[in-house]
N, C-alpha and C positions, 0 to 999 in steps of 0.2 A: 811674284804672284800676290795679289792683294785680295782681302776678303772682309766681310763685315759680320760681326756677331752682335745680335740685338737682345737686350734684356726685356722680356715680355712678362715678367712675373706679376707686375701690378695689373696689367691688362687681364691676365688669366684669373687672378683673384676676383676682379670685378665681374668677369664673365661668370665665374662659378657662383659668386654670391647672387648675381641676378638670376641664374638658373635655379638655385635653391629656393629663392623667394617665389619664382614662378611656379615651382612644383608645389610648394605649400598653398599658394593661391588656388591652383587647379584642384588640389585635394579638398579644400574648403568649399569651393564653388560647386563641385560635383556632388557634394553630400548635402547641399541645401535642399529642403523638401519642395515639392510642387503640388499640383492640383489634379486629382483624378476626378472625372466628371461624366455626367450623362446629360444631354441637352437636346433641344429641338433641332430640326434640320436647317432652319433658316434664321437669319438675323431677326431679332437680337439674341438668338440662341438661349432661350430660357432654360435654366438648369433644373432638372429633377433630382440630381445628386451632385454634391460637391464635397470633396474630402476636406479634412480640417486645415490642410495647407492653404486653402483659399484665403483665409484671413491673413496669414503670414505674407502671402504674395500680393494681395490686393488691398488689404486694410479693411475689408468688409467681411462680415461673419457669414457662416453657412446659412443662418436664418435669413439674412438679407437676400441671398441668392435664391434660396428655395421658396421664399414667399414672394419672389419676383419684384422686391423693392429695388433690386439691382440686377441687371442682366449683363452677360459677358460682352455683348455687342455694344453696350453703352460705354465700356471701358476701353475699347480698342481705339488706338490713336487715329484721328480723323483721316490722315493721309494713307493709312494702311487698311481702312475698312473695306474699300472696294476690292482690293487685291485679295484679302482674306475671304470675302464672300464668293468671289469668282473661283478661287482655287478649291474651296469646299464644295461648291456646286458641281465643278468638273469631277472631283473625286467621287461624290455621291452618284453622279450620272454613270461613271465608268466602273463603279463598284471597286474602287481602289482606295488604299489608305492615303492619307495626306500628311505632310510635314510642313509646318509653317513657321516663319520667324516674323514677329511683328512687335510693335510697341503697345503697351497698355498705360492708361492714365490711372495709376493706383493712388491710394490715399497718401502715399509717400512720394509721389511724383511719377514721371514717365520712366518706364522700365521695359527692357527687351525681354521677350519670352519666346520659348519654342514650344509648339503644340504638335503632338503626334496623335492622330486619331483616325477613325473610319466610321462609316455608317453601319448600323445594324439593319437587317432586312427581314421581311417575313417570308413565308414559304413561297409566295408568288414573286419574290424579288422586289417588293415595294419597300422603300426605305422607311424605317420606323423612327429612329433617333440617332444621334451621334454619341460616341463614347471615345474617350481619349485621355491624354495626360498633358498638362501644361506645366512647364518648369521655368523657373527664373534663370535666364541666361544673361541677364544684364551685366553682371560682374564678369562673366566669361567673355562677353563681347568687348567690354572695355579692356579686360586683361589681354585678349587676343590682339587687339589693336596695338597695345603697348608692346607686346612680344614681337609683333612684326616690325615695329619701328626699331626696337632694340636690336633685332637680328640684322636689319639693314645697316645699322650703325656699326655693329660688330664687323660686318663684311668690309665696310669702308675703312674701319680702323686697321683690320688685318692687311688690307691692300696697301695702306699708306705706310704702316710701320715696317722699316727695314728695306722697303723697296725703292725709296728715293735715294739712290747712291750718287755721291758726288766725288770728284777727283781734282785736287788742286796741285798743279805743277809749280812748285815754289821757285824753280830756276827760271822758267819762262813767264811766271805769274799768270798762268791761264787756268781757268776753271771749266770743267765739263760736268754736266749733270746727266742723270739717267733720263731715258726718253720720256718717262711719264711725268717729268718735272713740268713740261709745258702744259699738259692737260691738267695737272694738279693746281698750278698757280696761275694759269692763263697766259703764259708767255708763248710767243711764236718761236719756231725752231731757229730762226735767224738770230735770236737773242743769245744763243748758246756760244761757248768759247770765249767768254769775256773774262776780264781780269778780276782780281780780288777787290779792286775799287768799285767795280760794278756791283759786286755782291754786297759789300759793306754799305753801299748807298741804299740798298733795299731793306736794311735793318732799320727798325723804328728809331727815330732820333733819340728818344729817351733811353734806348738800349744800346745805341751804337758804340759809345765810348767803352762801356763795360765789355761788350762782346769783342771789340778790337783788342782790348787789354788781355782778355782771356786767351785769344788766339795767339797773341804775341808771346805771352808767357809760355804757352805750349811749345812754341817754336824755339825760343831763346834760352829757356831754363833747362834744357836737356830732357824735358819730359817727353812722353810719347802719346799722351791722351789729351784730347780736346773735347770738353763737354760744356754745352751752354744751352740755355733756353731763352728765347727772345721772340719778338714779333717781326714777321717778315712781310714786306709789302708785296701784294700780288699785282698782276698786270692791271686790274681794275681799280687800283688805289686802296683797296682794303688790306687789312693786316691779318696774317695767319699766325696763330700761336704754334711755334715749332720747337722741337727738341733735337739738338744737333750733337752727334758723337763723331769724333774724328781720331784717326791714328796717324802719328807722325813717322814718316820713313826717312832715315838719315843715311848719309854715305859713310864711308869708312872713317872719315875725319870727324863724324858726328854732326855734320851740317845737315839741316833739313832740306830734302830734295822734293819730297811729296807729302801730301796729307790726304788721306782717303777717309771717307766716312759716310754716314747715313743721316738723313733728315726725316724726322717723324712729325707729321701734322697732328698736334695734340687736340685739334678741334673735335675730331671724332671720339677721342678718348674722353674728352670733357662731356660730350653728349651721352656717351655710354654711362658715365657716372651719374649724369642727371637722370637718365632712364632708370638706373638702379635706385636712385633716391625716390623717383616717382613710383616705381614698383613697390618699394618698401612702404611708401606712404599709402598706396592703394591697398596693400595687404593689411596694413593697420586699419585703414578705413573700413574694409570689409569685416575684419575681426570686431571692430568697435560698433559697426552699424548693425551687425546681426543681433537679434534678440536672444539667440540660442547661446548656451554655455559651450564655448569652443576651447578645447584643451589639446596641447601637445604633450604626449606621454612618452617617456623614454622606454627603451626596450625592457629595462628592469622593472617597469610598472610605476616608476616615480613620476611626479608631475613636473614638467618643465615650464609650461606656459598656460595661462588662462586669460581669456579676454576680459575687458572691464565689465561688459554686460553679464558675463558669467560670474564675476566676483560679486556684482550687485544681486544677481539672482540667488546666489548662495549666501548672501548677507555677510560677506567678508570685507574687512577694512582695507587690506592690501595683499598683493600677491605673496608676500613673504610668509603668510600664514599657511600656505599649502605647497609652495615650491619645495621640491625634494622629498615630499611625503608620498608614501604609497597611495595610489589612487583608491584602491579598495578600502583603505583604512578610513576614508571619509564616509563610507556607507555603513548602515546598520549591520550588525552581525548576521542577520538572516539573509541579507542581500549579498554578502561578500563572496560566497561561492559562485554566484551568478556573474559577478563582476570579474572574478578571476578567470572564469571560463571564457568570457568575452575577450579578455586580454590575451589568453592563450590562443584563441582562435585567430585573432588579428595577427599575433606573432607568427602563426603558421601560414599567413598570407591570405586569409579569408576574412571578408567583412563580417562583423557580428552585430546583432541588434537585440535589445531587451528593454523591457519596461519594468521600473521598480520604484520603490518608495525610499526617499532619502530626505530627511529634514535639513534645513539650512543650519549654518553655524549658530544661529540664535534660536533654533528649535522650531522654526515655522515648518509645518508639515507640507511636503511637496512630493508630487509624482513626476517621474521623468521618462521620456522616450529617448533611448540612448543608441547611437550608432558608433561603432569603433571600426576604423579601417587602417590598414597598413600604409606607411609612407616609405617609398623606395629611394635608395641612394643611386648615384650614377652607375654603380656596378651591379645594380639590380637587387642588392640585399636590402632587407627591411631595416631602416635606420631608426624610425620613430613610429608612433601610432597617433592617429588623429581621432579625437572623440568629439562628437557633437551631441549635446544633451538638450532636449527641448522640455520646457516646463509645461506639462499637460494637466496640471492640477485642476485648472478651471474646467477644461473640457472633460476630464474624468468625472469631476463633481457633477457637471451637467449631464453626462451620460448616465451616472448613477441615479440622478433625479429623474431622468427620462425613463430609465429601466424601472424604477420604483413606481412611477406613474403608470407605466404600461402594465404593471402587475397588480395594481391596487385600485380600489374604488375611491374616488375623490371625496365622496360624502362621508362614508363611514371609516375610511382608511383601512378597511379590511382587504385582504387579497381578493382579486376579481376572478371572473370565470376562467380566464386564460391561465392564471396562476393555479387555480384549483385543479384544472384539468391536468396540468403538469405534475402537481403533487399526487394526484390520483393515479396517474400512470406510474410514477415512481413507487408509490405504496403497493401497487399491484405487482410490480417486478420484485420488490423486496419480499412480499408474501409468497410469491412463487419460489423464491430462492430459499427462504427459511421455513416454508411449510406452515406458516401461521395465518390466522384469520384477522380480518379487520372489517369495520362496518362503515357505511355511508348513510347519513341522515340528510334528507332534503326537507327544508322547513319553509312553509308558506304562511304569511300572516293572514288571518281571517278578516275579511271585509276591509282591507286596507284602502281600496278605492273609495269606500264610503268616507274614510277619514279625509282623504284629499278633496273629495267633492263637497263635504260639509264644512270642514275647518280650513281648507286651503293646503297648498303644497308645502308651505313652511311648517305646518303641523305634521304633515307626512314625513318630511325630512327629519324633524325633531324625533318623531317616533322611531324612524329607522336607526338613527344614531343611538338612541336609548336602548333599543333592542340589541344593537351591535355590542354595546358595552356589557349588557347582561349576558350575552352569549360568551363573550371573552371570559367573564368572571366565573361562568358555570362550567368551563372546560378545563381539562388537564393540560399541562405544558406540552405533552406529546400529541395532543389533538390539533387538528388544523381546521380553521373555519374561514369561509369566504362568502362574499355577497355575489350571487350569480347574476343579479339584475332585478330591478323592480323591488318587490317585497319578498324575494326568494333568496334563502341562505342555504349553505351546504356545509356539512361537517364530516371530516374523516376521523374516525376513532380507532386508535391502535389498541392492541391487547384485548380484543373482544373475542370471547370464547364461543359464544353462541347467541341465538336470537334473544334470549332472556336478558343478557347484558345490554344488547342494543336497545331493547324496549325500555329497560330501566333508565338508560342514559337519555332516551327521548323524553320520558316522563319527567326526569329531573330537570331537563332544559325547559320544558313547558311550565313547570312549577316556578322556575326563576323568572320566566317571561310574564307571568300572569299578573304581576303587581301593576297597579294603576300608574299611568304616565301623565304628568301635569304639563300643560302648555298654555301659557298666558291666562292662568286662572281657571282653565278648564281641565277636566280629567278625561283622559282617553283610555278606554278599556282595551286590553291587549289579550288576544288569544291567537293560537296558531295551530296548524295541522302539520304533521310530520310523517313522511314516508321513509322507510328504511330498507336497506338491502345488505346482505352479508357476502363477503368474498372469502373463499371461492364457492360457497354453497349456492349462491344465486346467480353467479355470472362467471365467465372465463376471462373477460376483458374489462378494462376500466370503462370503456364506452357503454357496454351492456350493464355494468353495475349501476352507473348513474341513471341509465334509462329505466332499469327495473325499480330503483328507488323512486323515480318520477311516476312510474306506473302505480306503485303503492300509494303515493300521495294523491294521485288522481282518483284512485278507488276510494280512498278515505273521504275526499271532498264530495264525491258522488253520493256517498252514504250519509253526508250531513256535516262534515267538517269536525275539527277538534280531536285531539288525542294523537296517538302514534300507531301507525299500521305498518306491518312488515310485508315485504313482497312474498308472494307464493305463486306457484306455477299457474294456477287457474286464472290469475290476473293477466298473464300473458295471453291466454286464450281470449279473455275479454278485450284486451288491447288489440289483438288481431282482428276480432269481430268488429271493433270500432273502426279500425283502419280500413277493413273491407267495405263497411257501410259508407264511410266517407268517400272512398274511391268510387263506389257505385253512384253516390249522389253527385259527385263532381262530373262524372261522365254523363249522367242523365241531364244535368243542367247545361253542360257544354254542347251536348248533342240535341238539346231541346226535345227531350223525350218525355217531359212532364205533360200530363193530360188531366183535366178536372173531371171527376165524376160527381153526379148530383143526387143526393139522397133527399127524398121528399119529407117535409114536415107537415103534419096534418092537424086539423082541429079535431080533438077527440070526440066532441059532441056530434059533429056533422060528418066527419070523415073526409072533409074537403081539404085539398092541398092548399096550404097558405104560403109555401115557400120551399126553399131547398138549402141544404148545407153542401157547399163545394168541398169535396174530399180529394186529397192528393192521390193520384195514381201515376205510374210511369211504366214505360214499355221496355222490358229487357229484350235484348236481341234474340235470345233463345228460350227464355222462360215465359215470355209474354207479359201480360199486365201484372204489375207488382203493387202491393200496398205500401203505405208509409212506414210500416214497421221494419221494412227491409233497409231503410235509410234513416232510422230514428236518430242516430248519432249526429246526423247533419244539422238537426234543429238546435244543437247545443253550440254550433259554430256560427259566429255572427255572419261571416261572409257567405257561407253556404245557405244558412237560414234566410238571409236577406234576398239572395238570388232566387231561391226556390219561391219565397213569398211573392217577389215581383213578377216572376213568370206566371205563377198561378193567378195573381191579380189581373195581369194583362189579358190572359186567356179568358178568365171568367167575365171580365167587363166587356170584352169584345163579343162574347156570346150574348150577354145581356143587351148590348146595343143592337145586335142583329134581331133578337126576339122582339124588342120594342119597335124596331123599324117595320117588322112584319105583323105588328099588332097582336103579338102573343103575350098573354098574361102569364106571369110566373111567380108573383108574390115577392117576398124578400129573399135575398141570397146571403148566406152566412159565409164569411171568410175566416179561416183559422189563422191566428198570429202566434208564432213561437216567441218565447221571452227574449231570445237573442236578437230578434228583429228590431227591438226598441233601443238597442244600445247606442245607436248613432244619434238618437234624439231628433230624428226627422221623419219618423214613421207616418205621423198624421199628415204632414205636408206632402209627402210623396203619394200617399193614397188619394188625398183630395185632388192632387194634380191629375192623377190618372182618371178619376171620376169626371173631371171637367173635360179632359181630352176625349174621352169616350162618350161624353154627353149622357152619363148615367146619373139620375138624381140620387143624392146621398141617402134619402129615406128608404131606398131599395136595398141598401147594404147593411149588413149586420156583422160586426167584428167580434169573433169569439176568442176569448183568452181564458187560460186555465189559471187556477189560484197560484200556480208556481211563478207566474209572471210578477206577482207581488212579493215573492220571497227571494228572488234571485237578484242579480246585479241590476243597477239602473232603475230602481223602483220609482225615483222621481221622474225619469224619462217616461215611464209607463203612465203615471198619473197625468202628466202634461198632455201626452198624446190622446188619452181617452177623453179628457175634458174637451180638447179641441175638436175631436171627431164628434162627440156628443153634441157640442154646440153647433156643428155644421149639419146635424140631422141624422148622422149615422147612429144606428142602434148598437149598444154594447151588451154582449152576452157573456156571462160568467159560466164557463164550461166546468164539468166534473164537480159541481157544487157539493160541498160536504166532505170531500176527501182531503181538504187541507186543514190548517191549524187555526185559521183566523177568519173563517167565512163570514161571520156576522160583522166583523170590523170592515171587511171589504165592501159589504153592502152599505155600510155607513160612510166610508171614506171615498168611494169611487162612484162615478155615474153609471150604474148598472141598470139596464132596461129588462134584461132577461136572465134568469138562472136556469141552468140545465142540470136536472137530477141525474147523477151518474148511473150508468147501466148496472154497476155492482149493487146498487140499492133496488133498482127496478126489478132485477131478476129474483129478488128474495121477498117481495112484498106479500106474496100469497102464502108463504110458508114460515116466515119469521115475524111474529107480532111486533117485536122491538123495531125492526126495520120498517115495518108498515107505519108504526107510530112516528118514526123520524120523518118519513116521506110526507105523511099527512101534516106534520108540524111545519115542514119547509114550505108546503103549498099554502098553508094558512098564513105563515109569516110573509111570504111574497105577496099574497093578496092584500095584506094590511099595509104593505109598502108600495102598492100599485106596481108591482113588478110581475111580468109574465113568467110562467113556468113551462119548460119543455122537458118532458121525460124521455131519456135516451134508452135505446136498446130494447124497445118493446117487441117481443117476438111471439106472444101468445094473446089470444082474445081475453083470457082471464086477467092478464096484466093491464090491458087496455081498459077493461071494465072497472077494475079497482081504481085506477087513476082517474077515470071519468067520474066515478062516484065520489072521489076525494076532491072533486072540483079542480083537477089539473086540466088546464085548457088545451095544451098542445103536446104532441108526442111524435116520435120518429123511431124507426126500427124496421127490421125485416118483415114484421107483421103487415106493414103498410107498403113496403116495396124496397127492393135492393137499390144500391147506388147505380145510376145509369149515366150513359154518355150524353153529351149536350144535345145531339140530334133527337134523343128520346124524350127530352124534357117537355116539349109541347104536348105530346101524346099522353104522358103521365099526368100532366096538369088537367087536361081535358077529360081523361078517363075518370079521375077522382071527382071532378066537378059533376060528371053525369051520374056517378054511383051514389 
């Protein structure tokens, strides 16, 4: 009975080494980061979100993708674009996820990626966008191809080794081979059963003499083993590298009678070794190509291997500086517990991840995103740990810069509204927990717009920065200051016991702010108004506290600006009244409920009607006709005041056009203009355009403004509008004359045709000599300036007589008639003309 025993140790070692390298390669590839994204539904798939891994995979930054300088569709390999687009479209249509493999043209060349994603849909099932994850599988594809090739070679090697059995009958000199010899070396079955001469002729001429000598020595020297390696010619004339092992069987006299053995084709083994070398080279290439710091860590926590990019990132000169050292010892003391915990978790079979600070060997500060995963041996036990550390210093610094920018004002570098609101919420929570009080001050610069309008925005910016520095220097370290926007600042003051403390703090701030500010040789005066509120006295929430401080500031500015004013409950009622009036006004404007009433103006000497003042009325659904006092707050809001003014102008001018077309005389019609209507600086142009559209002559219109129009915002706009209107023939009337602070200056500086003596003076002329003297003086002054005078609020004959005797030419009031609707105007005019 004959048998063959084959030594396969070398082959198994090669296989094990190859498998070990493949396992390391798989662990490294699977831990490399990819891209989480959100993008459009169709090519070129513009991204609205891309994770930081996008730069690692494509070579382009997040900003490149989010600003649409680069789109994902632009990077897809040309031959793969149609397939990707078709599969995505099918998945979106069928409401199913998709998984794609394709190539991209990254900054580092063509790479294979795998994309898993799906569309997001609205409640109606309409697709909105795509979301998914793209990972780099290029190295996996390459490695998988190498593994498949290696596995095939192993199979061939196993099939060849020990299976090619041969038997040489030394007595008859005939050799027989196993049946697979024919298929292995290409010989036909008829070739079998030949002699040793046939076999020796198949040996390569260069090996033939040596092999024959080795066989002869095995037969004649009393040995029992024949071992040789040589080249064997195949049927196609090529040579195979073979390894032959034989065993000599002798008779009782010691003569060789048979030699049996096995022939192994070393070609497959050679290819397996080449595959191993290729796999090792690929592993090294991946390790060296990765920008991440890749480490193999022993179970005891000591470092075994670090790739060259990792050594460069850590600013190490050679691996010997870290090999054998505890990994955690390379980290700062504060981070070592975190590192130990990650190692323990990976030892237990679970992947671990953390972010931490670790300077390089040369002290360069760096932040790292670290993943630690277990590596298993063939028996399933954890043999080593794999750590991949990514340098995130730049992205962290960028994130910090973005976070700072999102929470600070770029001009003053103070915290912004978003940051202030977060601090205010936190302060409220702390106060509720510890039972203490704190205050909020809301600061608004007085007449800041005037600085911008007269000196330019550069001066305004300089003033804001100067104010910011003064605010910083006037507050305690525990206080928090922010710029909410425009010229508005807010302060949170801790350790405030009561209203007195908050008022003192506000006055102290105002004192520091009031110093002059120089800009390009000019001095800018600085003043401010401050509204304050106390927690928890004035509010239960952060939102209400800020709102109540704003209410106090609004009340202060309504009273004339300057100083510090604290919130009190009555202000809330005023605020509610204002909100109610604004709501009523908006509804009246939107529903076109405004109607003009006309109050006659008469010549006091003759009693004849010379014109009318158009007065605002509006119709309430349940209360009927309402006066302007019910929506008074609307005239302080530019948008509402402008819309009310435009609707009134349109209605009045259409009535005037109708009267003229019907030949009805009505004199001049006065239109009231609120200060806010001038803020867009186009009041004159809009009114003149309406006059032209309705074909109403400018000299039939009189625009009435109060002295407040010269004291509020946009004085220069008012001056320009009045001069333009006056130049076009529109008469300008100064209403409530004498109730302001600079009446005489207004007569000097602005084109005034008429002054109207306020009803508060007219009502007292018969009983208060001082008032009578003032009224008489105003009438005489106007006459000397060739300005007409209209006395308002005449309700009694005695008042009319006094004014007539004082040479006041015109008057209006209930004594002559109440305001009437448009259809009554012709009758009123004719009735007065007849009387």
